[in-house]
C-alpha positions as CSV (number, residue, x, y, z in Angstrom):
1,X,-19.3,12.6,11.2
2,X,-16.7,13.8,13.3
3,X,-13.6,11.6,15.4
4,X,-12.0,13.0,18.1
5,X,-8.8,10.4,18.8
6,X,-7.8,12.7,21.6
7,X,-11.1,12.6,23.8
8,X,-11.6,9.8,25.9
9,X,-9.5,7.7,28.1
10,X,-6.2,6.7,26.5
11,X,-5.6,2.5,25.7
12,X,-2.5,1.6,25.3
13,X,-3.0,0.6,21.5
14,X,-4.7,4.8,20.9
15,X,-1.2,5.6,22.1
16,X,0.6,3.6,19.8
17,X,-1.4,5.7,17.1
18,X,-0.7,9.5,18.6
19,X,2.7,8.6,18.5
20,X,2.7,7.8,14.5
21,X,1.1,10.1,13.7
22,X,3.1,12.3,15.7
23,X,6.5,10.8,14.0
24,X,4.5,11.3,10.5
25,X,4.2,15.1,10.9
26,X,7.9,15.4,12.3
27,X,9.0,13.5,9.2
28,X,6.7,15.3,6.5
29,X,8.3,18.5,7.6
30,X,12.2,17.4,8.0
31,X,11.6,15.6,4.8
32,X,9.2,17.4,2.1
33,X,10.1,20.4,0.8
34,X,7.6,23.0,-1.0
35,X,4.9,20.1,-2.7
36,X,2.4,20.5,-5.9
37,X,-1.3,20.9,-5.1
38,X,-3.5,17.9,-5.1
39,X,-6.1,17.4,-8.0
40,X,-8.8,14.8,-7.6
41,X,-7.0,11.7,-9.7
42,X,-3.8,11.9,-7.0
43,X,-7.1,11.0,-4.6
44,X,-7.7,8.3,-6.9
45,X,-7.1,5.7,-3.6
46,X,-8.5,7.3,-1.1
47,X,-12.2,5.3,-0.8
48,X,-15.1,6.8,1.5
49,X,-17.6,5.4,3.5
50,X,-20.3,8.3,3.6
51,X,-22.2,6.1,5.7
52,X,-19.8,5.6,8.5
53,X,-17.7,8.9,7.8
54,X,-14.4,7.7,7.0
55,X,-11.9,7.8,4.4
56,X,-9.6,4.6,3.6
57,X,-6.1,5.2,1.4
58,X,-5.3,1.2,0.1
59,X,-1.8,0.3,-0.8
60,X,-1.6,-2.5,-2.8
61,X,-0.3,-6.0,-1.1
62,X,-0.9,-4.0,2.4
63,X,-4.6,-6.5,3.2
64,X,-6.2,-3.7,1.2
65,X,-8.5,-7.1,-0.4
66,X,-9.7,-7.5,3.1
67,X,-10.5,-3.6,4.0
68,X,-12.2,-3.3,0.8
69,X,-14.4,-6.6,1.7
70,X,-15.0,-4.9,5.1
71,X,-16.2,-1.4,3.5
72,X,-18.3,-3.6,1.4
73,X,-20.1,-5.3,4.4
74,X,-20.1,-1.8,6.5
75,X,-21.4,0.2,3.4
76,X,-24.4,-2.9,3.6
77,X,-23.1,-3.2,-0.6
78,X,-22.2,-6.9,0.0
79,X,-22.9,-9.7,2.5
80,X,-22.4,-8.6,6.3
81,X,-19.4,-11.2,6.8
82,X,-16.4,-9.9,4.5
83,X,-15.0,-13.1,4.5
84,X,-18.3,-14.7,2.4
85,X,-17.2,-11.4,-0.6
86,X,-14.7,-12.9,-3.2
87,X,-11.8,-10.9,-4.5
88,X,-12.8,-10.0,-7.4
89,X,-16.0,-8.5,-6.1
90,X,-13.9,-6.5,-3.9
91,X,-11.9,-5.2,-6.2
92,X,-14.4,-4.3,-9.2
93,X,-13.7,-1.2,-10.2
94,X,-16.5,1.4,-8.8
95,X,-18.0,-1.2,-6.1
96,X,-16.5,1.7,-3.3
97,X,-16.5,5.2,-4.4
98,X,-13.1,7.0,-5.2
99,X,-12.2,10.4,-2.8
100,X,-11.7,11.2,-6.5
101,X,-15.2,11.2,-7.9
102,X,-16.0,14.1,-6.0
103,X,-15.9,18.0,-6.2
104,X,-13.5,19.8,-4.2
105,X,-15.8,21.1,-2.3
106,X,-17.2,17.8,-1.9
107,X,-13.8,16.4,-1.4
108,X,-12.6,19.1,1.4
109,X,-15.8,18.7,3.4
110,X,-14.6,15.3,3.7
111,X,-11.2,14.9,4.4
112,X,-11.9,18.0,7.3
113,X,-14.8,16.1,8.5
114,X,-14.6,12.1,8.1
115,X,-12.0,9.7,9.7
116,X,-8.9,8.9,7.6
117,X,-6.8,6.0,8.0
118,X,-4.0,3.7,5.5
119,X,-2.2,0.3,6.4
120,X,1.6,0.5,5.1
121,X,3.9,-2.5,5.0
122,X,7.9,-2.6,5.7
123,X,8.7,-1.1,1.9
124,X,11.0,-3.9,0.7
125,X,9.2,-6.5,1.9
126,X,5.7,-5.0,0.2
127,X,8.3,-5.4,-2.7
128,X,9.1,-8.5,-2.7
129,X,5.1,-9.4,-2.1
130,X,4.6,-7.6,-5.6
131,X,7.5,-9.4,-7.6
132,X,6.2,-12.9,-6.2
133,X,2.6,-12.0,-6.9
134,X,2.8,-11.0,-10.6
135,X,6.4,-12.5,-11.6
136,X,6.4,-15.6,-9.6
137,X,2.8,-17.1,-10.1
138,X,1.2,-19.2,-13.0
139,X,-1.9,-17.3,-12.7
140,X,-0.4,-14.1,-13.2
141,X,0.0,-14.4,-17.1
142,X,-2.5,-10.9,-18.1
143,X,-0.2,-8.9,-15.4
144,X,3.1,-11.4,-17.3
145,X,2.5,-10.0,-20.3
146,X,1.8,-6.3,-19.6
147,X,4.4,-6.0,-17.8
148,X,7.0,-9.2,-18.3
149,X,7.1,-8.8,-22.0
150,X,8.7,-5.4,-21.5
151,X,11.0,-5.8,-18.5
152,X,12.1,-8.8,-20.9
153,X,12.4,-6.7,-24.0
154,X,14.2,-3.7,-22.6
155,X,16.6,-5.6,-19.7
156,X,17.5,-8.9,-21.5
157,X,19.8,-9.4,-24.0
158,X,19.0,-12.0,-26.8
159,X,15.7,-13.3,-25.2
160,X,14.2,-16.2,-26.2
161,X,10.7,-15.6,-28.4
162,X,8.8,-17.5,-25.8
163,X,10.1,-15.3,-23.0
164,X,9.3,-11.9,-25.3
165,X,5.5,-13.4,-26.2
166,X,4.6,-14.3,-22.6
167,X,6.6,-12.4,-20.2
168,X,6.2,-15.2,-17.5
169,X,10.0,-15.3,-16.4
170,X,11.1,-12.2,-14.9
171,X,14.1,-12.8,-13.0
172,X,13.5,-10.3,-9.9
173,X,16.7,-8.7,-10.4
174,X,15.5,-7.7,-13.9
175,X,12.5,-6.3,-12.3
176,X,14.1,-3.8,-9.8
177,X,16.2,-2.9,-13.0
178,X,13.2,-2.1,-14.7
179,X,12.1,0.0,-11.6
180,X,14.9,2.0,-11.5
181,X,15.2,2.1,-15.2
182,X,14.4,6.4,-15.6
183,X,12.5,5.6,-19.0
184,X,10.0,3.1,-16.7
185,X,7.9,6.8,-14.9
186,X,8.6,8.7,-18.1
187,X,6.5,6.2,-20.3
188,X,3.9,6.5,-17.6
189,X,3.4,6.1,-13.5
190,X,4.4,3.0,-11.3
191,X,1.7,0.2,-11.2
192,X,0.3,0.6,-8.2
193,X,2.0,-2.6,-6.7
194,X,4.8,-1.2,-6.7
195,X,4.7,2.2,-6.1
196,X,5.7,4.2,-3.4
197,X,2.7,4.2,-0.3
198,X,3.4,7.9,-0.2
199,X,2.8,8.7,-3.7
200,X,-0.5,6.7,-3.8
201,X,-1.7,8.4,-0.3
202,X,-0.3,11.5,0.0
203,X,0.3,11.3,3.9
204,X,1.9,14.9,4.5
205,X,-0.5,16.7,2.4
206,X,-3.6,14.0,4.0
207,X,-4.3,14.3,7.6
208,X,-4.4,10.9,8.4
209,X,-6.3,10.1,11.9
210,X,-5.4,6.2,11.9
211,X,-1.8,5.0,10.4
212,X,-1.9,1.2,10.6
213,X,0.5,-1.4,9.9
214,X,0.8,-4.2,8.3
215,X,3.1,-6.3,11.0
216,X,0.2,-5.5,13.6
217,X,-2.9,-5.5,10.8
218,X,-5.2,-7.9,13.4
219,X,-4.7,-5.3,16.5
220,X,-4.9,-2.0,13.7
221,X,-7.7,-3.3,12.8
222,X,-10.1,-3.8,15.2
223,X,-8.6,-0.2,16.8
224,X,-10.3,1.2,13.3
225,X,-13.1,-0.6,13.6
226,X,-13.6,0.2,17.3
227,X,-13.5,3.7,16.2
228,X,-16.1,3.0,13.6
229,X,-18.9,2.2,16.4
230,X,-18.5,-1.7,14.3
231,X,-16.4,-3.8,17.2
232,X,-18.8,-6.7,16.7
233,X,-17.4,-7.0,12.6
234,X,-14.7,-9.4,12.0
235,X,-11.6,-8.2,9.9
236,X,-9.8,-11.2,8.1
237,X,-8.2,-13.5,10.2
238,X,-4.7,-12.1,8.9
239,X,-2.3,-14.2,7.9
240,X,0.1,-16.5,10.7
241,X,3.3,-15.1,11.8
242,X,4.7,-18.3,10.3
243,X,3.8,-16.4,6.6
244,X,4.6,-13.1,8.1
245,X,8.1,-14.2,8.9
246,X,8.4,-16.3,5.4
247,X,8.0,-12.8,3.5
248,X,11.0,-11.1,5.7
249,X,12.6,-14.2,4.4
250,X,11.2,-14.0,1.2
251,X,12.5,-10.4,0.8
252,X,16.4,-10.8,2.6
253,X,16.6,-14.1,0.1
254,X,15.4,-11.9,-3.1
255,X,17.8,-9.0,-2.2
256,X,20.8,-11.4,-1.0
257,X,21.6,-11.5,-4.9
258,X,21.4,-7.9,-5.6
259,X,24.5,-5.8,-6.1
260,X,25.5,-2.9,-3.5
261,X,24.9,-0.8,-5.7
262,X,21.4,-2.0,-7.0
263,X,20.5,-2.0,-3.1
264,X,21.5,1.2,-2.6
265,X,19.8,2.5,-5.5
266,X,16.7,1.3,-5.0
267,X,16.8,2.3,-1.0
268,X,16.6,5.8,-2.6
269,X,13.5,4.8,-4.1
270,X,11.8,3.7,-1.3
271,X,13.4,6.5,1.6
272,X,10.5,8.4,1.9
273,X,8.6,5.4,2.9
274,X,10.7,4.0,5.4
275,X,11.6,7.5,6.7
276,X,7.7,8.8,7.0
277,X,6.8,5.4,8.2
278,X,9.1,4.6,10.9
279,X,11.1,1.8,9.2
280,X,14.9,1.1,9.8
281,X,16.9,-0.1,6.6
282,X,16.7,-3.9,6.7
283,X,20.5,-5.2,8.2
284,X,20.6,-7.8,5.6
285,X,21.2,-4.3,3.0
286,X,24.4,-3.9,2.0
287,X,24.0,-0.1,1.9
288,X,28.1,1.1,3.3
């Protein structure tokens, strides 16, 4: 199924998305050098809907649960109302095929013909959201045992035995020090919740027709569903503006106590996401 985004009457939103594609292309040519070839495993985050000719690269903490619900509803693999699909069902491994599951020829055919889209978010708001969700919430005990105990053991002098066993009280500064520690990525890739969006979705190697943004989620989701020919399918309501503002406040509050030296190093780590997706450095950072 071929989607030609440059045909037909130009709506204001279609123009916004054309500009985002152009910005992404220009940023890629300006900021990326020779890159390695992608292997199938690099495409694990790109989900496939063959019935509608869709490729969706999911970035955790950017409405990916709701997009998975929508794809399940679209493909007939679950109830037709996305809001009725439980989160654990949306995230169940194997419910939605990944591009990584296909042969190289099948991968290339889909990349040429399908509508590809991803959704991104201001990088430090996404990072703050990941920290809060995975380290500051009691329901994330399994996550805290896996990553929190590792962070406490490596970075906290004279840790309490309870913290060593549970990893339940990781401070934001410790989390950031863990991200910046070279041993972290030597041991294993970043977890998907804090891996950079460009490293999950490879936007300089794959052609994306729509770059949606968390900050304009409702409009961008409706735009994608309109292109698919499913305008009657309702994307679950995005968080209210007050909640979005609270996420921004959370990032500012968490970063306020981080030294300028660590702020600069962290900005360098996530710099490509800021550049490729046209986000400004947050005003609360002390980068100079």
